[in-house]
C-alpha positions in Angstrom: 1.4 24.1 -20.2 -1.9 22.7 -19.0 -0.4 21.5 -15.8 1.3 24.8 -15.2 -1.9 26.8 -15.8 -3.9 24.5 -13.5 -1.2 24.8 -10.8 -1.3 28.6 -11.2 -5.1 28.5 -10.8 -4.7 26.3 -7.7 -2.2 28.6 -6.1 -4.2 31.7 -6.9 -7.3 30.3 -5.4 -5.6 29.1 -2.2 -3.9 31.5 0.1 -3.8 30.8 3.8 -6.1 33.1 5.8 -6.7 35.3 2.7 -9.1 33.7 0.4 -10.5 30.5 1.8 -13.8 30.5 0.0 -12.6 29.0 -3.3 -10.6 25.8 -3.2 -9.3 23.5 -5.9 -9.3 19.8 -5.3 -7.0 17.3 -7.1 -8.8 14.1 -7.9 -7.0 11.0 -9.3 -9.4 9.3 -11.6 -11.1 10.4 -14.9 -14.4 12.2 -15.0 -16.4 9.1 -15.6 -15.0 7.2 -12.7 -17.2 6.9 -9.6 -14.4 8.2 -7.3 -14.4 11.5 -9.2 -18.1 11.6 -9.5 -18.3 11.2 -5.8 -15.8 14.0 -5.3 -17.8 16.3 -7.5 -20.9 15.6 -5.4 -18.9 16.2 -2.2 -18.0 19.6 -3.6 -21.6 20.3 -4.4 -22.6 19.3 -0.9 -20.0 21.6 0.6 -21.3 24.6 -1.4 -24.9 23.8 -0.3 -24.2 23.1 3.3 -21.9 26.2 3.7 -24.5 28.4 2.1 -22.1 29.3 -0.7 -19.3 30.3 1.8 -17.0 27.7 0.4 -16.8 26.3 -3.2 -14.5 23.5 -4.3 -13.5 23.0 -7.9 -12.6 19.4 -8.7 -9.9 18.7 -11.3 -9.8 15.1 -12.4 -7.3 12.6 -13.8 -4.3 13.8 -11.7 -4.0 16.9 -13.9 -3.0 19.1 -11.0 -0.7 16.7 -9.1 0.3 13.1 -10.0 -0.2 10.4 -7.4 3.4 10.6 -6.0 3.1 14.4 -5.6 -0.3 14.6 -4.0 0.4 14.3 -0.3 3.4 16.7 -0.4 1.4 19.1 -2.6 -1.4 19.3 -0.1 1.2 19.8 2.7 2.8 22.6 0.8 -0.5 24.3 -0.1 -0.3 23.8 -3.8 -3.8 22.6 -3.4 -5.7 22.6 0.0 -7.4 19.3 -0.6 -6.7 16.2 -2.7 -7.4 12.5 -3.2 -4.8 9.7 -3.2 -4.5 6.0 -3.1 -3.7 5.2 0.6 -1.3 2.4 -0.2 0.7 4.7 -2.6 2.0 6.2 0.7 3.5 2.8 1.7 7.0 3.9 0.7 6.8 6.8 3.1 5.4 4.7 6.0 4.6 0.9 5.7 1.4 1.3 7.8 -0.3 2.9 4.8 0.1 -0.3 2.8 -2.3 -2.3 5.0 -5.1 -2.6 2.4 -2.6 -3.8 -0.3 -1.7 -6.9 1.6 -3.2 -9.8 -0.4 -6.1 -11.7 1.1 -6.2 -9.6 4.4 -9.5 -8.0 3.3 -11.2 -9.4 0.2 -14.8 -8.4 0.9 -16.3 -4.9 1.3 -17.3 -5.8 4.9 -13.7 -6.8 5.7 -12.4 -3.7 3.9 -14.7 -1.5 6.0 -13.4 -3.1 9.2 -9.8 -2.6 8.0 -10.5 1.1 7.3 -12.1 1.5 10.8 -9.0 -0.1 12.4 -6.5 1.8 10.4 -8.0 5.3 10.4 -6.9 6.3 13.9 -3.3 5.2 13.1 -3.4 7.2 9.8 -5.0 10.3 11.4 -2.1 10.5 14.0 0.5 10.3 11.2 -1.4 12.9 9.1 -1.7 15.3 12.0 2.1 15.3 12.4 2.3 16.3 8.7 -0.2 19.1 9.1 -3.0 17.1 7.4 -6.3 15.5 8.2 -8.4 12.9 6.5 -11.9 13.6 5.4 -13.3 10.4 3.8 -12.2 7.2 2.2 -13.8 5.2 -0.6 -12.7 1.7 -1.8 -11.8 0.5 -5.3 -13.4 -2.8 -6.4 -11.5 -6.0 -5.4 -8.4 -6.3 -7.5 -8.3 -8.8 -10.3 -5.6 -10.0 -12.8 -5.6 -9.1 -16.5 -3.5 -11.2 -18.8 -2.8 -11.4 -22.6 -2.3 -15.2 -22.2 -4.3 -17.6 -20.0 -2.8 -18.5 -16.6 -3.7 -21.3 -14.2 -1.0 -21.2 -11.6 1.6 -18.9 -10.1 4.3 -20.4 -12.2 2.6 -19.0 -15.4 3.7 -15.5 -14.3 7.4 -16.4 -14.5 9.1 -13.6 -16.6 5.9 -11.8 -17.4 6.2 -8.0 -17.7 3.6 -7.0 -15.1 2.2 -3.6 -14.3 2.6 -2.3 -10.7 1.1 0.8 -9.3 2.7 0.9 -5.9 5.4 -1.0 -3.9 2.9 -3.7 -2.7 1.8 -4.6 -6.2 5.5 -4.6 -7.4 6.3 -7.0 -4.5 3.3 -9.2 -5.4 4.6 -9.4 -9.0 8.1 -10.4 -7.8 6.8 -13.1 -5.6 4.9 -14.6 -8.6 8.1 -14.5 -10.6 6.9 -11.6 -12.8 8.9 -8.5 -13.8 7.2 -5.4 -12.3 7.0 -2.1 -14.2 5.5 1.0 -12.6 2.8 2.3 -15.0 0.3 5.1 -14.2 -3.3 4.2 -15.0 -3.4 6.8 -17.7 -0.5 5.0 -19.5 -1.9 1.4 -19.3 -3.1 1.2 -22.9 0.2 2.4 -24.3 2.2 0.1 -22.1 0.3 -2.9 -23.4 0.4 -1.9 -27.0 4.1 -1.3 -26.9 4.9 -4.5 -25.1 6.1 -2.8 -21.9 3.7 -5.0 -20.0 1.5 -8.1 -20.8 -0.3 -8.4 -17.5 -1.5 -6.3 -14.6 -3.5 -6.5 -11.3 -6.1 -3.7 -10.9 -9.8 -3.2 -10.5 -12.6 -3.9 -13.0 -13.2 -0.1 -12.9 -9.7 0.7 -14.1 -10.1 -2.0 -16.7 -13.1 -0.2 -18.0 -11.4 3.2 -17.8 -8.5 2.0 -19.8 -10.7 -0.1 -22.2 -8.7 -3.2 -21.3 -10.5 -5.3 -24.0 -8.4 -3.5 -26.6 -5.2 -5.3 -25.4 -6.2 -8.4 -23.2 -8.7 -11.2 -23.4 -8.4 -12.7 -19.9 -9.6 -11.4 -16.5 -9.3 -13.4 -13.3 -11.5 -12.3 -10.5 -9.0 -13.2 -7.8 -10.3 -10.5 -5.3 -6.7 -10.1 -4.1 -7.3 -7.1 -1.9 -9.5 -3.9 -1.8 -7.4 -0.8 -1.9 -8.9 2.6 -0.9 -8.4 6.2 -1.8 -8.7 8.9 0.9 -9.3 12.6 0.7 -6.9 14.7 2.7 -6.9 18.4 3.6 -4.3 20.8 4.7 -5.1 21.4 8.4 -4.0 25.0 8.4 -6.3 25.7 5.5 -9.2 24.0 7.2 -8.6 25.9 10.4 -8.6 29.2 8.5 -12.1 28.6 7.3 -15.2 30.0 9.1 -16.9 27.6 11.4 -19.8 27.1 9.1 -17.6 26.1 6.2 -15.6 23.7 8.5 -18.9 22.0 9.5 -20.0 21.8 5.9 -16.8 20.0 4.9 -17.2 17.4 7.7 -20.9 16.8 7.0 -20.2 16.5 3.2 -17.3 14.2 3.9 -19.5 11.8 5.9 -22.1 11.8 3.1 -19.3 11.2 0.6 -17.9 8.2 2.5 -21.3 6.5 2.7 -22.2 7.2 -0.9 -18.8 6.2 -2.1 -18.9 2.8 -0.6 -22.3 2.2 -2.1 -21.0 3.3 -5.5 -18.0 1.0 -5.2 -20.2 -2.0 -4.5 -22.5 -1.3 -7.4 -19.7 -0.4 -9.8 -17.9 -3.7 -9.1 -20.8 -5.6 -10.6 -21.4 -3.1 -13.4 -17.7 -2.8 -14.4 -17.2 -6.6 -14.4 -20.2 -7.0 -16.7 -18.8 -4.3 -19.0 -15.5 -6.2 -19.3 -17.5 -9.3 -20.3 -19.8 -7.4 -22.7 -16.7 -6.1 -24.5 -15.2 -9.6 -25.1 -13.0 -10.2 -22.1 -13.3 -13.7 -20.6 -14.1 -13.2 -16.9 -12.7 -16.2 -15.0 -13.0 -17.4 -11.4 -9.6 -18.0 -9.8 -8.1 -21.3 -11.0 -7.5 -23.7 -8.0 -3.8 -23.8 -8.2 -3.5 -20.0 -8.7 -5.7 -19.5 -5.6 -3.4 -21.8 -3.6 -0.3 -20.0 -4.9 -1.9 -16.7 -4.0 -2.3 -17.9 -0.4 1.5 -18.3 -0.2 2.1 -14.9 -1.7 -0.4 -13.3 0.8 1.2 -15.1 3.8 4.6 -13.8 2.8 3.5 -10.3 2.2 1.5 -10.2 5.5 4.6 -11.3 7.4 6.7 -8.7 5.6 4.1 -6.0 6.3 4.0 -6.9 10.0 7.8 -6.7 10.2 8.0 -3.4 8.4 5.0 -1.7 10.0 5.8 -3.0 13.5 3.5 -1.7 16.3 1.2 0.0 13.8 0.5 -3.4 12.1 -0.2 -4.9 15.5 -2.6 -2.1 16.4 -4.5 -2.4 13.1 -4.8 -6.2 13.1 -5.9 -6.2 16.8 -8.5 -3.5 16.1 -9.9 -5.6 13.1 -10.4 -8.7 15.2 
């Protein structure tokens, strides 16, 4: 009922060319997550910069549209604007999976270079679908949470392992684990019921899900740095007055800069929160690091083969 009422609200507040001064935005993370906090500040900036001509109401925790539904929902006009994990679109087009290739970008500087290289490719694809990107913000580097200690890739054999997109499912398979697709909101239940006993995700998601209730080991492998981006329906954007369009673009630039700063700070803060709540934060064991190099090399080769010319374009632009 909640989802239906929220969707009704979204539809009623978004009608092409009729009422473009009130928008509803679908955000993925909970209210306390910096991605959602940044989206709320983006909406506040839009209202301020547009002089009140355009207001955006942010609905968190994928209450409006679940991750797999988000892009299509913005295309169809269920909401005019929304946030989604870029690599979640990898099933639709492998180019979108660039930032989920292990070890291709493991620092924020490398992640920023990857975003700059990939953005033109993504913008072309989004334009074909009647969409445009506004801003992108990274998650912290991805680490591994395990109920039992691990020291090498072989320790993952047969482990039920949470995946949140095709890339993390493939990573689990290459480690010998058994992937299970689990939404972030269902992590706690999945661990408590034995559906999974390990996962790869950010320190932030670990805090959001209170991972200390079900695991004791965190390995800071910095496997990759995935990003969300905010996309908008191009027809809805074009229907706005020029002042509102300019406000969105200016607010988006501010949100991108602010979001990257928040991500860097949150990585330190969230990792400390894990430790403060009893999780042992480990550096990557030497053998596991070596095994991860092999996984990363395999997945890079597979991504290059699947993404073809787009992969070549992105890699060349990074270097």
